[in-house]
ZAMARGU-4260 file (C-alpha; in steps of 0.2 Angstrom, whole numbers, plus 5000, padded with zeros to 4 digits):
<rodrens>
0) 5000/5000/5000 | 5006/5017/4996 | 5008/5031/5008 | 4993/5042/5011 | 4985/5056/5021
5) 4975/5050/5036 | 4965/5058/5050 | 4967/5056/5069 | 4949/5052/5074 | 4952/5059/5091
10) 4959/5076/5087 | 4954/5078/5068 | 4972/5082/5064 | 4979/5077/5047 | 4993/5064/5048
15) 5004/5055/5035 | 5001/5036/5035 | 5017/5027/5030 | 5019/5015/5016 | 5017/4997/5021
20) 5019/4980/5012 | 5005/4967/5012 | 5005/4949/5006 | 4992/4946/4992 | 4986/4929/4987
25) 4981/4926/4969 | 4975/4909/4965 | 4981/4901/4948 | 4970/4896/4934 | 4968/4878/4940
30) 4963/4883/4958 | 4951/4895/4951 | 4942/4882/4940 | 4942/4868/4953 | 4927/4873/4963
35) 4916/4875/4948 | 4920/4856/4944 | 4919/4850/4962 | 4900/4849/4964 | 4894/4837/4977
40) 4887/4825/4964 | 4905/4824/4956 | 4913/4819/4972 | 4915/4800/4976 | 4902/4794/4989
45) 4917/4792/5002 | 4921/4811/5001 | 4903/4818/5002 | 4898/4828/5017 | 4881/4826/5025
</rodrens>
């Protein structure tokens, strides 16, 4: 995240919020497509829940 202007909620004073790094997860194509193919009917009986 880039540095930005923020506001102290207690005093209303404008403050500079420093830059920080955050981890971001992006699933690959195979992982994005898998839930669509994994319907309860497609699972073997031994793996079904309920």
